[in-house]
C-alpha positions in Angstrom: -32.1 -26.7 19.9 -34.8 -27.2 22.6 -34.0 -30.9 23.0 -30.2 -30.1 23.1 -30.7 -27.8 26.0 -32.8 -30.3 27.9 -30.3 -33.1 27.4 -27.4 -30.9 28.4 -29.2 -30.4 31.7 -30.2 -34.0 32.1 -26.8 -35.5 31.3 -24.6 -33.1 33.2 -26.5 -31.2 35.8 -28.8 -34.0 36.9 -25.9 -36.5 37.3 -24.3 -34.1 39.7 -27.4 -34.1 41.9 -27.8 -37.9 41.8 -24.3 -39.4 41.6 -23.7 -42.8 40.1 -23.4 -44.5 43.4 -27.0 -43.7 44.3 -28.6 -45.4 41.3 -30.8 -48.4 42.0 -30.4 -50.8 39.1 -33.6 -52.5 37.9 -31.8 -55.0 35.8 -32.9 -58.4 36.9 -35.5 -57.1 39.4 -38.4 -57.4 37.0 -39.3 -59.8 34.2 -37.6 -59.0 30.8 -39.9 -58.3 27.8 -38.1 -59.5 24.7 -38.9 -57.1 21.8 -38.9 -58.9 18.5 -37.5 -57.2 15.4 -39.8 -56.5 12.4 -39.2 -56.3 8.7 -42.7 -55.1 8.0 -43.6 -51.5 7.1 -45.9 -50.8 10.1 -48.4 -48.1 9.9 -50.0 -46.6 13.0 -53.6 -47.4 12.1 -54.7 -49.3 15.2 -55.4 -52.5 13.2 -52.4 -54.8 13.9 -52.7 -56.3 10.4 -48.9 -56.6 9.7 -47.7 -60.2 9.8 -44.9 -59.6 12.3 -47.3 -58.7 15.1 -47.8 -62.4 15.4 -44.2 -62.6 16.6 -44.6 -60.0 19.3 -44.7 -61.1 22.9 -48.1 -60.7 24.4 -48.4 -59.3 28.0 -51.4 -58.2 30.0 -51.6 -55.4 32.6 -52.4 -57.3 35.8 -51.5 -54.8 38.5 -54.6 -52.6 39.3 -54.9 -49.5 41.5 -57.7 -47.1 42.3 -60.5 -49.4 41.4 -63.9 -49.4 43.2 -65.2 -52.8 42.1 -64.1 -55.8 40.1 -65.7 -54.4 36.9 -63.0 -51.7 37.0 -60.4 -54.4 36.3 -60.9 -54.4 32.5 -58.4 -56.4 30.4 -55.5 -54.7 28.6 -53.2 -56.5 26.3 -49.8 -55.1 25.1 -47.3 -55.9 22.3 -44.1 -54.3 21.1 -41.8 -54.5 18.1 -38.8 -52.6 16.8 -36.6 -52.0 13.8 -33.6 -49.8 13.1 -35.8 -46.7 12.9 -38.8 -47.1 15.2 -40.4 -48.6 18.2 -43.9 -50.0 17.6 -46.4 -50.4 20.4 -49.9 -52.0 20.3 -52.5 -51.9 23.0 -55.9 -53.7 23.1 -58.4 -52.5 25.7 -61.6 -54.1 26.8 -63.7 -51.1 27.8 -67.4 -50.9 28.5 -67.5 -47.1 28.5 -65.3 -45.1 26.0 -64.6 -41.7 27.7 -62.3 -38.8 26.8 -62.8 -35.1 27.6 -59.3 -33.6 27.1 -58.8 -31.9 23.7 -55.6 -29.9 24.3 -52.1 -31.1 23.5 -50.1 -31.6 26.7 -53.4 -31.5 28.6 -54.6 -34.0 31.3 -55.1 -37.0 29.0 -54.4 -39.2 32.0 -57.9 -38.4 33.3 -59.4 -40.1 30.2 -59.3 -43.5 28.7 -55.6 -43.3 28.0 -52.6 -45.5 27.0 -49.2 -44.6 28.6 -45.6 -45.5 27.8 -42.6 -44.6 30.0 -39.2 -45.4 28.7 -35.5 -44.8 29.7 -33.1 -45.9 26.9 -30.7 -47.6 29.3 -31.2 -50.5 31.7 -31.0 -48.4 34.8 -33.2 -46.6 37.3 -32.1 -43.0 36.6 -34.6 -40.6 38.0 -35.7 -39.4 34.6 -37.6 -40.9 31.7 -39.7 -40.0 28.7 -43.4 -40.2 28.9 -46.1 -40.7 26.2 -49.7 -40.4 27.3 -52.4 -40.5 24.6 -56.2 -40.7 25.1 -58.7 -42.6 22.9 -59.3 -39.5 20.8 -55.5 -39.3 20.0 -54.8 -36.2 22.1 -51.1 -36.4 23.2 -49.3 -35.5 26.3 -45.6 -36.1 26.0 -42.8 -35.0 28.3 -39.6 -35.7 30.1 -40.0 -36.4 33.8 -37.5 -35.8 36.6 -38.9 -38.1 39.3 -38.8 -36.7 42.9 -36.5 -34.0 41.7 -36.9 -31.7 44.8 -38.6 -32.3 48.1 -40.0 -35.6 46.8 -41.8 -33.8 44.0 -41.5 -34.7 40.4 -40.9 -32.2 37.6 -42.6 -32.8 34.2 -41.1 -31.0 31.2 -43.9 -30.8 28.5 -41.8 -29.0 25.9 -40.4 -32.3 24.8 -42.9 -32.7 21.8 -41.4 -35.5 19.8 -42.8 -36.4 16.4 -44.6 -39.8 16.5 -47.7 -41.4 15.1 -50.7 -42.9 16.8 -53.6 -44.8 15.4 -56.9 -45.8 17.1 -59.9 -48.0 16.4 -62.8 -48.4 18.8 -66.1 -50.3 19.1 -68.8 -48.2 20.8 -69.7 -44.5 21.2 -67.5 -41.9 22.9 -68.7 -40.1 26.0 -72.1 -41.7 26.2 -73.0 -43.3 29.6 -76.3 -44.7 28.3 -74.8 -47.6 26.3 -72.3 -50.4 26.8 -69.1 -50.3 24.6 -66.7 -53.1 23.7 -63.3 -51.6 23.6 -60.5 -49.9 21.6 -57.0 -50.3 20.3 -54.1 -48.0 20.0 -50.9 -48.3 17.9 -47.8 -46.2 18.3 -44.9 -45.7 15.9 -42.2 -43.8 17.8 -39.0 -42.9 15.9 -35.7 -43.7 17.7 -34.7 -40.2 17.0 -37.1 -39.2 19.7 -34.5 -40.4 22.2 -31.6 -38.1 21.1 -28.8 -38.0 23.5 -28.9 -41.8 24.0 -27.3 -44.5 21.8 -30.1 -46.0 19.7 -27.9 -47.7 17.1 -27.3 -51.5 16.9 -29.9 -52.2 19.5 -29.9 -56.0 19.2 -29.1 -57.4 22.6 -29.4 -54.1 24.4 -31.8 -53.4 27.2 -33.9 -50.4 28.2 -36.1 -49.7 31.2 -39.8 -49.1 30.6 -43.4 -49.2 32.1 -46.8 -49.6 30.5 -49.9 -48.0 32.0 -53.6 -47.8 31.3 -55.9 -45.2 32.7 -59.6 -46.2 32.5 -62.3 -43.6 33.0 -65.9 -44.9 32.8 -68.1 -41.9 33.6 -68.1 -38.8 31.5 -68.8 -36.4 34.3 -66.6 -38.1 36.9 -62.8 -37.8 37.1 -62.4 -41.1 38.9 -60.5 -43.7 36.8 -58.8 -47.0 37.6 -55.2 -47.6 36.7 -53.4 -50.7 35.5 -49.6 -51.3 35.1 -47.5 -53.9 33.4 -45.0 -53.9 36.2 -45.9 -53.4 39.9 -45.2 -50.0 41.4 -44.6 -49.1 45.1 -47.5 -46.8 46.0 -50.1 -45.4 43.6 -50.3 -42.4 45.9 -46.9 -41.4 44.7 -47.9 -42.0 41.1 -47.0 -44.6 38.5 -43.6 -43.1 37.7 -41.1 -44.7 40.2 -38.2 -45.6 37.8 -36.7 -48.2 40.1 -39.9 -50.3 39.5 -39.7 -50.2 35.7 -39.2 -53.4 33.9 -36.7 -54.2 31.2 -37.2 -54.5 27.4 -34.5 -56.5 25.5 -34.1 -56.0 21.8 -33.9 -59.3 19.9 -33.5 -60.1 16.3 -36.5 -62.5 16.0 
């Protein structure tokens, strides 16, 4: 019922505020990530040991913001797969300091070492999308965002709360500034039912808009963190959510 009310507002009320003629299509503006289909039974354990991960396109997050020094530009590698029931995401992070302080669901996980996934299940720049932000201790912040909804301010609706699985592995010690860590991995299994209100059937050949973000915090008692994105954004002062800078995922059969 909660999701139905939200989608009624999004699909009817919001389209009246932002009419069709004002949409800025992203199709063709950014590189297309081709999402290979998997036949494996993938478990969110953070290990990437299913054979079909070898077929996933590998991308790195090369657009950095808010960094003080070159050491803040730590490497992030991303992969994605799909099948008729789920999306599968896999992140690999080089990280010399594993840090996470947030413990509350829908808290400020973005201030920690955090993997983020923004997605809109159409190839368009509608000023809304789903957000998934999970820190290294698997604390989740998930929401629907209405970007620059009023007076150039965005609205985040945290009551979204979809059911999805996350697995993590890491090499190092959490929240310890006295040693040097190696890194961590995060694996998502997101059911397509999380995107109710959009057509998620027969996805082969279809395209969705998306963005991948990494937040990297390297001191336990300092909120500073660097940010990396898969696709470039306009201005980090605005945030990393401008939907007309999202890239495109295209679902393929192999």
